[in-house]
C-alpha positions as CSV (number, residue, x, y, z in Angstrom):
1,X,18.4,-0.1,-1.7
2,X,18.2,4.0,-1.0
3,X,14.2,4.6,-1.8
4,X,13.9,8.7,-1.8
5,X,10.5,11.0,-0.7
6,X,8.8,13.3,0.2
7,X,7.7,14.2,4.1
8,X,5.3,15.9,5.9
9,X,6.2,16.4,9.5
10,X,3.6,17.4,12.3
11,X,3.7,20.7,15.0
12,X,4.5,17.9,17.5
13,X,6.4,14.7,17.1
14,X,5.8,12.0,20.1
15,X,6.7,8.7,20.8
16,X,2.9,7.4,19.9
17,X,2.3,9.4,16.4
18,X,1.1,8.2,13.8
19,X,3.3,7.5,10.4
20,X,1.6,6.7,7.4
21,X,3.4,5.8,4.5
22,X,2.4,5.7,0.8
23,X,3.1,3.2,-2.4
24,X,2.6,5.0,-5.9
25,X,1.3,3.0,-9.3
26,X,3.2,1.9,-11.7
27,X,4.5,4.8,-14.3
28,X,4.0,7.4,-11.1
29,X,6.1,8.7,-8.8
30,X,5.7,10.0,-5.6
31,X,4.0,13.6,-6.0
32,X,1.1,11.1,-6.2
33,X,-0.4,10.0,-3.7
34,X,0.8,12.9,-1.8
35,X,-1.9,14.6,-3.3
36,X,-3.7,13.3,-0.4
37,X,-1.8,14.7,2.5
38,X,-4.1,17.9,2.6
39,X,-7.1,15.9,3.9
40,X,-5.2,13.5,6.3
41,X,-4.8,14.0,10.1
42,X,-2.3,17.6,10.8
43,X,-1.0,15.3,13.4
44,X,0.2,12.9,11.7
45,X,3.3,12.0,9.5
46,X,3.2,10.9,5.9
47,X,5.9,9.6,3.6
48,X,5.3,8.6,0.7
49,X,8.2,7.1,-0.9
50,X,9.6,6.6,-5.1
51,X,9.9,3.1,-6.3
52,X,13.7,2.1,-7.4
53,X,13.2,1.8,-10.9
54,X,12.4,3.9,-14.2
55,X,9.5,3.0,-16.8
56,X,10.2,4.6,-20.0
57,X,7.4,6.7,-19.7
58,X,9.1,9.0,-16.9
59,X,8.1,7.1,-13.6
60,X,9.1,5.2,-11.7
61,X,8.1,1.5,-11.1
62,X,8.4,-1.5,-7.6
63,X,9.1,-4.3,-10.7
64,X,9.6,-4.1,-14.2
65,X,5.7,-5.5,-15.8
66,X,5.7,-7.8,-19.2
67,X,2.4,-7.3,-20.0
68,X,2.9,-9.4,-23.7
69,X,4.1,-13.0,-21.1
70,X,1.3,-13.5,-17.8
71,X,4.2,-15.4,-16.9
72,X,6.1,-13.1,-16.8
73,X,3.4,-10.4,-15.5
74,X,5.4,-9.8,-12.5
75,X,9.6,-9.6,-11.9
76,X,9.6,-11.4,-8.6
77,X,13.0,-9.9,-7.9
78,X,12.1,-7.5,-8.4
79,X,9.5,-6.9,-6.3
80,X,11.4,-8.7,-3.4
81,X,13.9,-6.2,-3.3
82,X,11.3,-3.4,-3.7
83,X,9.8,-5.3,-0.2
84,X,12.7,-5.2,1.6
85,X,13.9,-1.7,0.4
86,X,10.6,-0.5,1.8
87,X,10.9,-2.4,4.7
88,X,14.5,-1.1,5.6
89,X,13.5,2.5,4.7
90,X,10.5,2.2,6.9
91,X,11.9,1.2,10.0
92,X,14.6,4.2,9.9
93,X,12.3,6.4,9.3
94,X,10.3,5.4,12.0
95,X,13.6,4.9,14.5
96,X,14.7,8.6,13.2
97,X,11.4,10.0,14.6
98,X,11.5,7.2,17.8
99,X,8.0,5.9,17.2
100,X,7.5,3.2,19.5
101,X,3.6,2.8,19.0
102,X,1.7,0.2,16.5
103,X,0.6,3.7,14.8
104,X,2.4,2.5,11.4
105,X,-0.3,2.7,8.1
106,X,-0.2,1.8,5.0
107,X,-1.8,2.8,1.5
108,X,-0.9,2.0,-1.7
109,X,-2.1,2.0,-5.0
110,X,-1.9,-0.3,-8.2
111,X,1.9,-1.5,-8.3
112,X,2.0,-0.4,-4.3
113,X,-1.1,-2.1,-3.4
114,X,0.1,-5.2,-4.7
115,X,2.6,-4.8,-2.1
116,X,1.2,-3.3,0.1
117,X,-1.0,-7.0,0.7
118,X,2.8,-8.9,0.9
119,X,4.0,-6.5,3.7
120,X,0.8,-6.1,5.9
121,X,0.3,-10.0,5.3
122,X,4.3,-10.9,5.8
123,X,4.7,-8.8,8.8
124,X,1.3,-8.0,10.6
125,X,2.7,-7.0,14.1
126,X,4.0,-4.0,11.5
127,X,1.4,-2.3,10.8
128,X,-2.5,-1.3,11.9
129,X,-5.0,0.2,8.6
130,X,-4.0,-0.7,5.4
131,X,-5.9,0.9,2.1
132,X,-5.4,-1.3,-1.2
133,X,-6.7,1.3,-3.8
134,X,-7.2,-0.7,-7.6
135,X,-5.4,-3.6,-7.2
136,X,-4.9,-7.2,-6.0
137,X,-3.1,-9.9,-3.8
138,X,-0.2,-11.1,-5.9
139,X,0.4,-15.1,-5.8
140,X,4.0,-14.8,-5.9
141,X,4.7,-13.0,-3.6
142,X,2.6,-14.7,-0.5
143,X,4.3,-17.3,-0.4
144,X,5.6,-15.9,3.3
145,X,2.6,-14.4,4.9
146,X,2.0,-15.0,8.2
147,X,-1.7,-17.9,8.5
148,X,-1.6,-17.3,13.2
149,X,-5.3,-15.5,13.0
150,X,-4.8,-14.4,16.2
151,X,-1.3,-12.1,15.0
152,X,-3.5,-10.8,12.1
153,X,-6.9,-9.4,14.2
154,X,-5.5,-5.9,14.6
155,X,-5.4,-5.5,11.3
156,X,-7.8,-3.4,9.0
157,X,-8.2,-3.5,5.7
158,X,-9.6,-0.7,2.9
159,X,-9.8,-2.5,0.1
160,X,-10.9,-0.9,-2.9
161,X,-11.5,-1.1,-7.3
162,X,-13.2,0.3,-9.9
163,X,-15.9,-1.1,-11.9
164,X,-14.5,0.3,-15.2
165,X,-11.0,-1.1,-14.3
166,X,-8.7,-2.3,-17.9
167,X,-5.5,-2.5,-16.2
168,X,-6.7,-4.5,-13.1
169,X,-9.3,-6.4,-14.2
170,X,-12.4,-6.7,-11.0
171,X,-11.8,-10.0,-10.5
172,X,-8.3,-10.5,-10.2
173,X,-9.4,-7.3,-7.7
174,X,-12.0,-9.3,-5.4
175,X,-9.5,-12.1,-5.0
176,X,-8.7,-10.1,-1.8
177,X,-12.2,-10.3,-0.1
178,X,-11.8,-14.8,-0.2
179,X,-7.8,-14.0,1.1
180,X,-8.7,-12.5,3.8
181,X,-12.0,-13.9,4.5
182,X,-9.7,-16.8,4.7
183,X,-7.2,-15.5,7.2
184,X,-10.2,-13.6,8.9
185,X,-8.7,-10.5,8.8
186,X,-10.9,-7.4,9.4
187,X,-11.9,-5.6,5.8
188,X,-14.2,-3.4,3.9
189,X,-14.2,-4.6,0.0
190,X,-15.7,-1.8,-2.1
191,X,-16.1,-1.5,-5.3
192,X,-16.7,1.8,-7.5
193,X,-17.9,3.3,-11.2
194,X,-14.8,4.0,-12.1
195,X,-11.6,3.4,-14.3
196,X,-8.1,2.7,-12.5
197,X,-8.1,5.4,-10.2
198,X,-9.5,6.8,-7.5
199,X,-13.2,8.9,-8.1
200,X,-14.2,11.1,-5.3
201,X,-16.5,8.7,-3.2
202,X,-13.5,6.6,-3.6
203,X,-11.3,9.2,-2.1
204,X,-13.7,10.6,0.4
205,X,-14.5,7.0,2.4
206,X,-10.8,6.3,2.2
207,X,-10.7,9.2,4.5
208,X,-13.2,8.6,6.6
209,X,-11.3,4.5,7.1
210,X,-8.3,6.4,7.8
211,X,-9.8,9.1,10.6
212,X,-12.2,5.9,12.3
């Protein structure tokens, strides 16, 4: 799987340069979260992937969703294929720039956030800061997660959800707090007066999380 992506390179890149990967939501594209770039640190590499599957609304998805059948809400085969494709592309890009330090961050919105949970908890050694926006940890994708607390202790999660989200219910999003607490992960969970999106306060808090 060869994913298309947008990239912003800093003026100087060293093995210690931080890289942030962005995963958009269902029906969107790589331009969406790439709009965060102007307020992210200038010395970071920022990469925003486009999901591999087309949707009927002209956007893209990481996996098909069956809105009529809760049992088939997640196409797990497609989701796992996307996870493998994302991981492969991440490693290729990091190797291309000769990045050696563990300064790889991840940010996903909605469907992209669901995959971010799976990536970070399956391969915690690859990541540092992880932001999961307006999403939830999908049990069907968490069967292979690491449960060794020593391997998870360096991760930092920022979780946000809108109180009026009608796409992914707030109750689903709150499952993340229970999961991460049980794994002894460091996380911040914040709720905002918004729908399925990122309002200004959420955005400011997200940028503060990444700049710490």
